[in-house]
C-alpha positions in Angstrom: -6.2 27.5 15.5 -4.8 30.9 14.3 -4.8 31.5 10.5 -3.6 34.8 8.9 -6.1 37.6 8.1 -5.4 37.0 4.4 -6.5 33.3 4.8 -9.6 34.3 6.7 -10.5 36.9 4.0 -10.0 34.4 1.2 -12.3 31.9 3.0 -14.9 34.5 3.6 -14.9 35.4 -0.1 -15.5 31.8 -1.0 -18.3 31.5 1.6 -20.1 34.5 -0.1 -20.8 32.1 -2.9 -23.2 29.2 -2.9 -21.3 26.0 -2.0 -21.1 24.4 -5.4 -20.1 27.6 -7.1 -17.4 28.1 -4.5 -16.2 24.6 -5.0 -15.8 25.1 -8.7 -14.1 28.4 -8.2 -11.6 26.7 -5.8 -10.8 24.0 -8.4 -10.2 26.7 -11.1 -8.0 28.7 -8.7 -5.9 25.7 -8.0 -5.6 24.9 -11.7 -4.3 28.4 -12.3 -1.9 28.2 -9.4 -3.7 31.0 -7.5 -4.0 29.2 -4.2 -1.2 29.8 -1.6 1.4 27.1 -2.0 -0.2 25.6 -5.1 2.6 26.6 -7.5 5.7 24.3 -8.0 8.5 24.8 -5.6 6.7 24.6 -2.3 8.9 23.7 0.7 9.5 20.1 1.7 8.1 18.5 4.9 10.1 17.9 8.0 11.5 14.3 7.7 10.0 13.6 11.2 6.6 13.6 9.5 7.4 11.0 6.9 5.5 7.7 7.3 4.9 4.4 5.6 1.4 3.0 5.0 0.1 0.2 2.7 3.6 -0.4 1.5 4.0 3.2 0.3 6.0 6.2 1.6 4.1 9.4 2.5 5.9 12.7 3.2 3.4 13.3 6.0 0.3 11.6 7.5 -2.2 14.4 6.6 -4.1 13.5 3.4 -7.0 15.0 1.5 -10.1 12.7 1.4 -12.1 11.9 -1.6 -14.9 14.3 -2.8 -12.9 17.5 -3.4 -11.2 16.7 -6.7 -13.9 14.3 -8.1 -12.6 14.4 -11.7 -8.8 14.4 -11.0 -8.5 17.9 -12.4 -5.9 19.3 -9.9 -4.1 16.5 -8.0 -0.7 18.2 -8.4 -1.9 21.6 -7.1 -3.5 19.9 -4.1 -0.4 18.0 -3.4 1.6 21.2 -3.4 -0.6 22.6 -0.7 1.2 20.3 1.6 -1.0 17.2 1.8 0.8 13.9 2.3 -1.5 12.2 -0.1 -4.4 13.2 -2.3 -7.4 11.0 -3.0 -9.3 11.8 -6.2 -12.8 10.7 -7.0 -15.3 9.2 -6.3 -15.4 8.2 -9.9 -18.0 5.9 -11.5 -18.0 3.8 -14.7 -20.2 6.2 -16.6 -20.7 10.0 -16.3 -23.6 11.0 -14.2 -25.1 14.3 -13.0 -25.7 13.3 -9.4 -28.7 14.3 -7.4 -30.8 17.4 -8.0 -29.6 20.7 -6.5 -29.5 22.0 -3.9 -27.4 19.1 -2.7 -24.6 20.7 -0.7 -25.1 22.7 2.5 -22.7 24.5 4.8 -23.6 24.2 8.5 -21.3 27.1 9.4 -22.3 27.3 13.1 -21.3 23.6 13.5 -18.2 23.7 11.1 -19.9 20.9 9.2 -21.2 20.0 5.7 -24.2 18.0 4.6 -24.0 16.6 1.1 -26.2 14.5 -1.1 -24.2 14.9 -4.3 -24.7 11.4 -5.6 -21.4 10.7 -7.2 -21.7 13.4 -9.8 -18.7 13.2 -12.1 -17.2 12.8 -15.6 -16.9 9.0 -15.6 -13.9 6.8 -15.6 -12.8 7.5 -19.2 -12.4 11.3 -18.8 -11.1 10.8 -15.2 -8.4 8.5 -16.4 -7.4 11.0 -19.2 -7.0 13.7 -16.5 -4.9 11.4 -14.3 -2.7 10.4 -17.2 -2.2 14.1 -18.1 -1.1 14.8 -14.5 1.3 11.8 -14.5 2.8 12.9 -17.9 3.4 16.4 -16.6 4.9 15.0 -13.4 7.4 12.9 -15.5 8.3 15.8 -17.8 9.2 17.9 -14.8 11.6 15.1 -13.7 10.9 16.1 -10.1 7.8 14.4 -8.8 6.7 15.7 -5.5 6.5 12.3 -3.9 2.9 12.7 -2.8 0.9 9.5 -3.5 -2.3 9.9 -5.4 -5.2 7.7 -4.6 -8.3 7.0 -6.6 -11.7 6.4 -5.0 -14.0 4.2 -7.0 -17.8 3.9 -6.9 -20.7 2.7 -8.9 -23.4 4.4 -10.9 -26.9 5.1 -9.4 -28.6 3.0 -12.1 -27.4 0.0 -14.1 -24.7 -0.9 -11.5 -23.1 -4.3 -11.5 -20.7 -4.2 -8.6 -18.9 -7.5 -9.3 -18.1 -6.3 -12.8 -17.8 -2.6 -12.2 -15.3 -2.5 -9.5 -12.8 -4.9 -11.2 -13.1 -2.9 -14.4 -12.5 0.4 -12.6 -9.5 -1.0 -10.8 -8.1 -2.3 -14.2 -8.6 1.2 -15.7 -6.8 3.2 -13.1 -4.2 0.7 -11.8 -1.3 2.0 -14.1 -1.8 5.6 -12.8 -2.9 5.3 -9.2 -0.6 4.8 -6.2 -3.4 3.3 -4.2 -7.1 2.6 -4.8 -10.1 3.0 -2.5 -13.2 1.0 -2.9 -16.1 3.2 -1.8 -18.9 1.1 -0.3 -20.1 3.7 2.2 -21.5 6.8 0.6 -25.1 7.3 1.8 -26.2 9.0 -1.4 -26.2 6.0 -3.8 -29.1 3.7 -3.2 -28.0 0.2 -2.1 -24.3 1.1 -1.9 -23.9 0.7 1.9 -25.4 -2.8 1.6 -22.2 -3.8 -0.1 -20.3 -3.4 3.2 -21.6 -6.7 4.5 -18.8 -9.3 4.9 -20.3 -11.5 2.2 -20.6 -8.7 -0.4 -17.1 -7.2 0.5 -15.4 -10.6 0.1 -17.1 -11.2 -3.2 -16.1 -7.8 -4.5 -12.5 -8.2 -3.5 -12.3 -11.7 -4.9 -13.7 -10.3 -8.2 -11.2 -7.5 -8.3 -8.3 -10.0 -7.7 -9.6 -12.4 -10.4 -9.4 -9.6 -13.0 -6.4 -7.8 -11.5 -3.9 -10.2 -10.0 -1.5 -7.2 -9.8 -2.8 -3.9 -8.6 -1.9 -1.0 -6.4 -2.8 -1.3 -2.7 -6.5 -1.4 -2.0 -8.3 0.4 0.8 -11.9 -0.1 1.7 -13.9 3.0 2.9 -16.5 2.2 5.6 -19.4 4.1 7.1 -19.4 5.3 10.7 -23.0 4.0 11.0 -22.2 0.3 10.8 -23.5 -2.0 13.5 -20.6 -2.7 15.8 -21.5 -6.4 15.8 -20.8 -6.6 12.0 -17.3 -5.1 12.2 -15.3 -8.3 13.1 -16.6 -10.1 10.0 -16.1 -7.1 7.8 -12.5 -6.8 8.9 -11.8 -10.4 8.3 -13.4 -10.2 4.8 -11.1 -7.2 4.1 -8.0 -9.1 5.3 -8.9 -12.3 3.5 -9.7 -10.4 0.3 -6.3 -8.9 0.1 -7.1 -5.3 1.2 -4.2 -3.2 2.4 -6.2 -0.7 4.5 -9.5 0.6 5.8 -10.6 4.2 5.7 -12.6 5.0 8.8 -14.9 6.6 8.1 -17.3 8.2 5.5 -20.0 10.7 6.3 -22.8 9.8 8.7 -26.6 9.8 8.4 -26.8 10.5 12.2 -27.7 14.0 13.4 -26.1 14.9 16.7 -28.4 17.0 18.9 -25.7 19.6 19.2 -26.3 20.8 15.6 -27.4 24.4 15.5 -27.6 25.2 11.8 -31.0 25.6 10.0 -29.7 23.0 7.5 -29.3 20.3 10.1 -32.4 18.4 8.9 -31.3 18.2 5.3 -30.9 14.7 3.9 -27.4 13.4 3.1 -24.1 12.6 4.7 -22.9 14.8 7.6 -19.1 15.6 7.7 -16.9 18.0 9.7 -16.4 18.7 13.4 -19.7 17.0 14.6 -18.4 13.7 13.2 -15.2 13.7 15.2 -16.5 11.8 18.2 -18.2 9.2 16.1 -15.1 8.7 14.0 -13.0 8.3 17.1 -15.4 5.6 18.5 -15.2 3.8 15.1 -11.4 4.0 15.1 -11.3 2.5 18.7 -13.5 -0.4 17.5 -11.6 -1.1 14.3 -8.0 -0.9 15.5 -8.1 -4.0 17.9 -9.9 -6.0 15.2 -7.3 -5.1 12.6 -4.5 -6.1 15.0 -1.9 -4.5 12.6 -2.9 -6.7 9.7 -4.2 -3.7 7.7 -3.5 0.0 7.7 -6.2 2.2 9.3 -6.7 5.7 7.9 -8.9 7.9 10.1 -11.2 10.5 8.6 -13.9 12.7 10.2 -13.8 16.0 12.1 -10.0 16.6 11.9 -9.1 20.3 12.2 -5.8 20.6 14.1 -2.4 19.0 14.7 -3.7 17.8 18.1 -6.6 16.0 16.3 -4.0 14.2 14.1 -1.9 13.3 17.1 -4.9 11.8 18.8 -5.9 9.6 15.9 -2.3 8.4 15.3 -1.9 7.6 19.0 -5.2 5.6 18.8 -3.7 3.4 16.1 -4.4 5.2 12.8 -1.6 5.1 10.3 -2.6 8.3 8.6 -5.6 10.7 8.5 -7.7 12.4 5.9 -9.6 15.7 6.0 -11.9 17.6 3.7 -14.5 19.7 5.5 -12.0 21.6 7.6 -10.4 22.8 4.4 -13.7 24.4 3.4 -13.8 26.4 6.6 -10.2 27.3 7.2 -8.8 27.5 3.6 -5.6 26.0 2.0 -3.3 27.5 4.7 -4.8 24.9 7.1 -2.6 22.1 5.8 0.7 23.7 6.7 -0.8 24.9 10.0 -1.8 21.4 11.0 1.6 20.0 10.2 3.3 22.7 12.3 0.9 21.9 15.2 1.6 18.2 14.8 5.3 18.7 15.0 4.9 20.9 18.1 2.7 18.2 19.7 5.2 15.5 18.9 8.1 17.5 20.4 6.0 18.2 23.5 5.6 14.4 24.2 9.1 13.5 23.0 8.2 11.7 19.8 11.0 12.0 17.2 9.0 10.6 14.3 5.4 9.8 13.3 6.3 6.1 13.8 6.9 6.8 17.5 3.2 7.7 17.9 2.0 4.2 17.2 0.4 2.5 20.2 
Protein backbone atom coordinates (compact mmCIF):
# COMPACT_ATOMS: atom_id res chain seq x y z
CA UNK A 1 0.00 0.00 0.00
CA UNK A 2 1.40 3.38 -1.03
CA UNK A 3 0.24 6.44 0.92
CA UNK A 4 1.41 10.00 0.32
CA UNK A 5 4.39 11.45 2.21
CA UNK A 6 1.95 13.89 3.86
CA UNK A 7 -0.20 11.02 5.13
CA UNK A 8 2.86 9.18 6.43
CA UNK A 9 4.11 12.34 8.18
CA UNK A 10 0.74 12.92 9.85
CA UNK A 11 0.63 9.35 11.11
CA UNK A 12 4.19 9.64 12.43
CA UNK A 13 3.27 12.79 14.34
CA UNK A 14 0.33 11.06 16.01
CA UNK A 15 2.55 8.08 16.86
CA UNK A 16 4.94 10.40 18.68
CA UNK A 17 2.18 10.73 21.30
CA UNK A 18 1.10 8.03 23.70
CA UNK A 19 -1.83 6.05 22.25
CA UNK A 20 -4.67 7.57 24.31
CA UNK A 21 -3.41 11.13 23.85
CA UNK A 22 -3.11 10.52 20.11
CA UNK A 23 -6.64 9.13 19.98
CA UNK A 24 -8.09 12.19 21.71
CA UNK A 25 -6.09 14.46 19.40
CA UNK A 26 -7.50 12.62 16.39
CA UNK A 27 -11.08 13.06 17.64
CA UNK A 28 -10.50 16.78 18.17
CA UNK A 29 -8.90 17.17 14.73
CA UNK A 30 -11.92 15.48 13.15
CA UNK A 31 -14.29 17.71 15.12
CA UNK A 32 -12.47 20.77 13.76
CA UNK A 33 -12.50 19.46 10.19
CA UNK A 34 -8.71 19.21 10.09
CA UNK A 35 -8.44 15.64 8.84
CA UNK A 36 -8.15 15.13 5.05
CA UNK A 37 -11.63 14.72 3.58
CA UNK A 38 -13.42 15.39 6.87
CA UNK A 39 -15.01 18.66 5.72
CA UNK A 40 -18.40 18.69 3.96
CA UNK A 41 -18.30 18.30 0.21
CA UNK A 42 -16.15 15.18 -0.12
CA UNK A 43 -16.55 13.29 -3.38
CA UNK A 44 -19.15 10.55 -3.74
CA UNK A 45 -18.36 6.88 -4.15
CA UNK A 46 -18.37 5.01 -7.43
CA UNK A 47 -21.85 3.45 -7.76
CA UNK A 48 -20.17 0.07 -8.31
CA UNK A 49 -19.27 0.03 -4.61
CA UNK A 50 -22.84 0.51 -3.33
CA UNK A 51 -24.32 -2.43 -1.48
CA UNK A 52 -27.32 -3.47 0.60
CA UNK A 53 -27.03 -5.13 3.97
CA UNK A 54 -29.52 -5.71 6.80
CA UNK A 55 -32.18 -3.96 4.72
CA UNK A 56 -30.11 -0.77 4.44
CA UNK A 57 -28.24 0.83 1.57
CA UNK A 58 -24.53 1.54 2.04
CA UNK A 59 -22.48 3.69 -0.38
CA UNK A 60 -19.57 1.25 -0.07
CA UNK A 61 -18.80 -1.91 1.93
CA UNK A 62 -15.92 -0.48 4.03
CA UNK A 63 -17.06 0.56 7.50
CA UNK A 64 -15.44 1.85 10.68
CA UNK A 65 -15.72 -0.58 13.57
CA UNK A 66 -16.73 0.38 17.08
CA UNK A 67 -14.16 1.71 19.52
CA UNK A 68 -12.89 4.79 17.71
CA UNK A 69 -15.79 7.16 18.35
CA UNK A 70 -16.96 5.76 21.67
CA UNK A 71 -19.11 8.76 22.57
CA UNK A 72 -20.57 9.66 19.14
CA UNK A 73 -18.61 12.90 19.03
CA UNK A 74 -17.65 12.90 15.32
CA UNK A 75 -19.79 10.49 13.28
CA UNK A 76 -20.26 13.00 10.46
CA UNK A 77 -16.55 13.77 10.11
CA UNK A 78 -15.76 10.04 10.07
CA UNK A 79 -18.41 9.42 7.42
CA UNK A 80 -16.83 12.13 5.26
CA UNK A 81 -13.50 10.29 5.34
CA UNK A 82 -15.17 7.87 2.95
CA UNK A 83 -16.45 5.08 5.17
CA UNK A 84 -19.57 3.25 4.00
CA UNK A 85 -20.82 3.13 7.57
CA UNK A 86 -19.64 4.33 10.96
CA UNK A 87 -20.28 2.38 14.14
CA UNK A 88 -20.16 4.49 17.32
CA UNK A 89 -19.68 3.13 20.83
CA UNK A 90 -19.41 0.84 22.69
CA UNK A 91 -21.76 2.76 24.98
CA UNK A 92 -22.97 1.53 28.38
CA UNK A 93 -26.00 2.49 30.48
CA UNK A 94 -23.97 4.54 32.97
CA UNK A 95 -20.73 6.49 32.50
CA UNK A 96 -17.63 4.62 33.56
CA UNK A 97 -13.90 5.35 33.51
CA UNK A 98 -12.83 1.96 32.21
CA UNK A 99 -9.74 0.11 33.35
CA UNK A 100 -6.64 1.78 34.81
CA UNK A 101 -4.01 3.15 32.44
CA UNK A 102 -1.87 2.15 30.68
CA UNK A 103 -4.52 0.20 28.80
CA UNK A 104 -3.79 0.79 25.11
CA UNK A 105 -0.63 -0.45 23.39
CA UNK A 106 0.72 -0.11 19.86
CA UNK A 107 2.50 -3.20 18.57
CA UNK A 108 4.06 -1.26 15.70
CA UNK A 109 6.27 -4.07 14.41
CA UNK A 110 3.15 -6.21 14.07
CA UNK A 111 0.72 -3.50 12.86
CA UNK A 112 -1.45 -4.43 15.82
CA UNK A 113 -3.06 -2.97 18.94
CA UNK A 114 -3.73 -4.49 22.34
CA UNK A 115 -6.41 -2.76 24.37
CA UNK A 116 -7.98 -3.34 27.75
CA UNK A 117 -9.97 -0.11 27.78
CA UNK A 118 -12.97 -1.59 29.59
CA UNK A 119 -15.83 0.29 27.89
CA UNK A 120 -14.73 3.73 29.10
CA UNK A 121 -17.32 6.25 28.04
CA UNK A 122 -19.84 8.96 28.79
CA UNK A 123 -22.89 6.70 29.27
CA UNK A 124 -26.05 6.42 27.21
CA UNK A 125 -27.60 9.78 28.14
CA UNK A 126 -24.68 11.93 26.96
CA UNK A 127 -24.06 9.60 24.01
CA UNK A 128 -27.64 10.00 22.81
CA UNK A 129 -27.44 13.79 23.12
CA UNK A 130 -24.36 13.73 20.88
CA UNK A 131 -26.11 11.51 18.36
CA UNK A 132 -29.20 13.72 18.32
CA UNK A 133 -26.99 16.77 17.75
CA UNK A 134 -25.43 15.06 14.73
CA UNK A 135 -28.82 14.05 13.32
CA UNK A 136 -30.15 17.60 13.81
CA UNK A 137 -27.20 19.14 11.98
CA UNK A 138 -27.56 16.54 9.22
CA UNK A 139 -31.23 17.48 8.77
CA UNK A 140 -30.49 21.22 8.76
CA UNK A 141 -27.95 20.80 5.98
CA UNK A 142 -30.71 19.07 3.98
CA UNK A 143 -28.04 16.94 2.33
CA UNK A 144 -27.38 13.86 4.48
CA UNK A 145 -24.36 11.98 3.19
CA UNK A 146 -26.17 8.65 3.07
CA UNK A 147 -23.70 6.88 5.36
CA UNK A 148 -25.54 4.70 7.91
CA UNK A 149 -24.57 5.25 11.53
CA UNK A 150 -24.55 2.23 13.82
CA UNK A 151 -24.53 2.17 17.61
CA UNK A 152 -22.65 -0.51 19.54
CA UNK A 153 -24.17 -1.34 22.93
CA UNK A 154 -22.53 -2.89 26.00
CA UNK A 155 -23.02 -3.29 29.73
CA UNK A 156 -21.31 -1.72 32.71
CA UNK A 157 -18.55 -3.52 34.57
CA UNK A 158 -20.52 -3.44 37.82
CA UNK A 159 -24.25 -3.55 38.47
CA UNK A 160 -25.04 -4.94 35.02
CA UNK A 161 -28.46 -6.50 34.33
CA UNK A 162 -28.18 -7.65 30.71
CA UNK A 163 -31.83 -8.64 30.29
CA UNK A 164 -32.86 -5.14 31.37
CA UNK A 165 -29.87 -3.11 30.16
CA UNK A 166 -29.81 -4.15 26.51
CA UNK A 167 -33.55 -3.56 25.91
CA UNK A 168 -33.32 -0.15 27.60
CA UNK A 169 -30.28 0.82 25.54
CA UNK A 170 -31.99 -0.23 22.32
CA UNK A 171 -35.05 1.85 23.25
CA UNK A 172 -32.84 4.89 23.91
CA UNK A 173 -30.97 4.89 20.61
CA UNK A 174 -33.53 3.38 18.22
CA UNK A 175 -34.89 6.74 16.95
CA UNK A 176 -31.37 7.89 16.01
CA UNK A 177 -29.45 4.79 14.90
CA UNK A 178 -29.60 3.21 11.45
CA UNK A 179 -28.59 -0.13 12.94
CA UNK A 180 -27.64 -1.40 16.39
CA UNK A 181 -24.92 -3.84 17.44
CA UNK A 182 -25.20 -5.93 20.58
CA UNK A 183 -21.66 -6.32 21.89
CA UNK A 184 -21.28 -9.61 23.76
CA UNK A 185 -17.66 -10.21 22.90
CA UNK A 186 -15.30 -7.63 24.39
CA UNK A 187 -12.72 -9.48 26.50
CA UNK A 188 -12.32 -6.53 28.88
CA UNK A 189 -15.66 -6.63 30.74
CA UNK A 190 -15.86 -9.55 33.19
CA UNK A 191 -18.51 -12.09 32.25
CA UNK A 192 -19.52 -10.39 29.00
CA UNK A 193 -18.33 -13.17 26.71
CA UNK A 194 -20.42 -15.68 28.68
CA UNK A 195 -23.47 -13.96 27.17
CA UNK A 196 -22.55 -15.33 23.73
CA UNK A 197 -23.94 -18.75 24.62
CA UNK A 198 -26.99 -19.67 22.57
CA UNK A 199 -29.22 -19.67 25.66
CA UNK A 200 -28.07 -16.24 26.85
CA UNK A 201 -28.17 -14.72 23.37
CA UNK A 202 -31.70 -15.95 22.75
CA UNK A 203 -32.84 -14.55 26.11
CA UNK A 204 -31.28 -11.14 25.39
CA UNK A 205 -32.78 -10.90 21.91
CA UNK A 206 -36.20 -11.96 23.23
CA UNK A 207 -35.98 -9.33 25.96
CA UNK A 208 -35.06 -6.65 23.40
CA UNK A 209 -38.01 -7.59 21.21
CA UNK A 210 -40.44 -7.59 24.15
CA UNK A 211 -39.57 -3.97 24.96
CA UNK A 212 -38.88 -2.85 21.38
CA UNK A 213 -41.25 -4.53 18.91
CA UNK A 214 -40.05 -2.00 16.32
CA UNK A 215 -36.33 -1.28 16.20
CA UNK A 216 -33.53 -0.76 13.67
CA UNK A 217 -31.74 -3.85 12.36
CA UNK A 218 -29.78 -5.66 15.08
CA UNK A 219 -26.32 -7.14 14.62
CA UNK A 220 -24.55 -9.34 17.18
CA UNK A 221 -20.77 -9.00 17.54
CA UNK A 222 -18.99 -12.28 18.26
CA UNK A 223 -15.53 -13.16 19.55
CA UNK A 224 -13.00 -14.97 17.35
CA UNK A 225 -12.16 -17.27 20.26
CA UNK A 226 -15.50 -19.09 20.38
CA UNK A 227 -15.50 -22.89 20.40
CA UNK A 228 -16.37 -23.93 16.83
CA UNK A 229 -18.77 -26.52 18.22
CA UNK A 230 -20.83 -23.73 19.80
CA UNK A 231 -21.28 -21.77 16.59
CA UNK A 232 -24.27 -23.64 15.07
CA UNK A 233 -26.43 -23.04 18.16
CA UNK A 234 -25.31 -19.41 18.41
CA UNK A 235 -26.23 -18.77 14.78
CA UNK A 236 -29.65 -20.39 15.24
CA UNK A 237 -30.25 -18.30 18.36
CA UNK A 238 -29.43 -15.14 16.39
CA UNK A 239 -31.77 -16.13 13.57
CA UNK A 240 -34.62 -17.12 15.88
CA UNK A 241 -34.12 -13.98 17.98
CA UNK A 242 -34.62 -11.70 15.00
CA UNK A 243 -31.06 -10.51 14.48
CA UNK A 244 -30.28 -9.09 11.06
CA UNK A 245 -26.54 -9.70 11.06
CA UNK A 246 -23.40 -10.97 12.76
CA UNK A 247 -20.15 -9.04 13.09
CA UNK A 248 -17.27 -11.49 12.87
CA UNK A 249 -15.26 -10.75 14.89
CA UNK A 250 -14.07 -8.80 17.92
CA UNK A 251 -10.52 -8.72 19.33
CA UNK A 252 -8.79 -11.93 20.36
CA UNK A 253 -7.18 -13.09 23.60
CA UNK A 254 -4.87 -15.35 21.60
CA UNK A 255 -1.26 -14.32 20.98
CA UNK A 256 0.14 -15.60 17.68
CA UNK A 257 3.78 -16.72 18.03
CA UNK A 258 4.69 -14.35 15.19
CA UNK A 259 4.26 -11.25 17.40
CA UNK A 260 7.50 -9.30 17.78
CA UNK A 261 6.55 -6.29 19.90
CA UNK A 262 7.69 -5.92 23.50
CA UNK A 263 4.00 -5.33 24.30
CA UNK A 264 2.89 -8.73 23.01
CA UNK A 265 2.31 -10.14 26.49
CA UNK A 266 0.07 -7.29 27.66
CA UNK A 267 -3.40 -8.34 28.78
CA UNK A 268 -6.36 -7.36 26.64
CA UNK A 269 -7.79 -7.85 23.18
CA UNK A 270 -5.46 -8.05 20.19
CA UNK A 271 -6.53 -6.40 16.91
CA UNK A 272 -4.87 -5.60 13.63
CA UNK A 273 -2.97 -7.59 11.04
CA UNK A 274 -2.17 -10.60 13.27
CA UNK A 275 -5.91 -11.16 13.67
CA UNK A 276 -6.50 -11.50 9.92
CA UNK A 277 -6.10 -15.27 9.59
CA UNK A 278 -8.21 -15.98 12.67
CA UNK A 279 -10.92 -13.64 11.37
CA UNK A 280 -10.92 -15.42 7.99
CA UNK A 281 -11.22 -18.83 9.66
CA UNK A 282 -14.14 -17.54 11.73
CA UNK A 283 -15.79 -16.14 8.60
CA UNK A 284 -15.39 -19.46 6.78
CA UNK A 285 -17.09 -21.24 9.68
CA UNK A 286 -19.95 -18.77 10.06
CA UNK A 287 -20.98 -18.23 6.43
CA UNK A 288 -22.22 -21.81 5.75
CA UNK A 289 -24.09 -21.85 9.07
CA UNK A 290 -25.80 -18.56 8.28
CA UNK A 291 -26.81 -19.80 4.81
CA UNK A 292 -27.86 -16.28 3.72
CA UNK A 293 -30.35 -15.90 6.58
CA UNK A 294 -28.26 -13.16 8.20
CA UNK A 295 -25.79 -10.61 6.93
CA UNK A 296 -22.19 -11.29 7.91
CA UNK A 297 -19.84 -8.35 8.48
CA UNK A 298 -16.17 -9.29 8.60
CA UNK A 299 -13.78 -7.47 10.91
CA UNK A 300 -10.16 -8.13 11.80
CA UNK A 301 -6.86 -7.38 10.09
CA UNK A 302 -8.22 -5.56 7.03
CA UNK A 303 -5.69 -3.17 5.47
CA UNK A 304 -6.17 -3.20 1.70
CA UNK A 305 -8.65 -3.44 -1.13
CA UNK A 306 -7.50 -7.00 -1.74
CA UNK A 307 -8.35 -7.85 1.88
CA UNK A 308 -11.85 -6.48 1.33
CA UNK A 309 -12.24 -8.44 -1.90
CA UNK A 310 -11.17 -11.63 -0.13
CA UNK A 311 -13.73 -11.20 2.65
CA UNK A 312 -16.58 -10.33 0.26
CA UNK A 313 -15.81 -13.32 -1.94
CA UNK A 314 -15.81 -15.52 1.18
CA UNK A 315 -19.39 -14.47 1.94
CA UNK A 316 -19.17 -11.27 3.97
CA UNK A 317 -21.72 -8.60 3.10
CA UNK A 318 -19.46 -5.78 4.31
CA UNK A 319 -16.28 -5.27 6.31
CA UNK A 320 -15.13 -3.10 9.18
CA UNK A 321 -11.68 -1.84 10.08
CA UNK A 322 -10.15 0.20 12.88
CA UNK A 323 -6.54 -0.69 13.71
CA UNK A 324 -5.34 -0.11 10.14
CA UNK A 325 -6.61 3.46 10.41
CA UNK A 326 -4.24 3.98 13.35
CA UNK A 327 -1.23 2.84 11.32
CA UNK A 328 -2.04 4.31 7.92
CA UNK A 329 -4.09 7.41 8.72
CA UNK A 330 -7.38 8.72 7.29
CA UNK A 331 -6.22 8.59 3.66
CA UNK A 332 -6.37 4.80 3.97
CA UNK A 333 -10.15 4.72 3.44
CA UNK A 334 -10.08 6.20 -0.06
CA UNK A 335 -6.99 4.13 -0.88
CA UNK A 336 -8.77 0.88 0.04
CA UNK A 337 -11.76 1.79 -2.11
CA UNK A 338 -9.54 2.56 -5.10
CA UNK A 339 -7.79 -0.77 -4.65
CA UNK A 340 -11.09 -2.59 -4.32
CA UNK A 341 -12.38 -1.09 -7.56
CA UNK A 342 -9.14 -2.10 -9.28
CA UNK A 343 -9.48 -5.67 -7.98
CA UNK A 344 -13.12 -5.82 -9.07
CA UNK A 345 -12.24 -4.71 -12.59
CA UNK A 346 -9.37 -7.18 -12.72
CA UNK A 347 -11.74 -10.11 -12.14
CA UNK A 348 -14.63 -8.66 -14.18
CA UNK A 349 -16.97 -7.81 -11.29
CA UNK A 350 -19.20 -4.85 -12.17
CA UNK A 351 -20.66 -4.34 -8.68
CA UNK A 352 -20.01 -5.44 -5.12
CA UNK A 353 -23.01 -7.77 -5.43
CA UNK A 354 -21.12 -9.71 -8.13
CA UNK A 355 -18.56 -10.74 -5.51
CA UNK A 356 -21.01 -12.80 -3.45
CA UNK A 357 -20.20 -16.54 -3.56
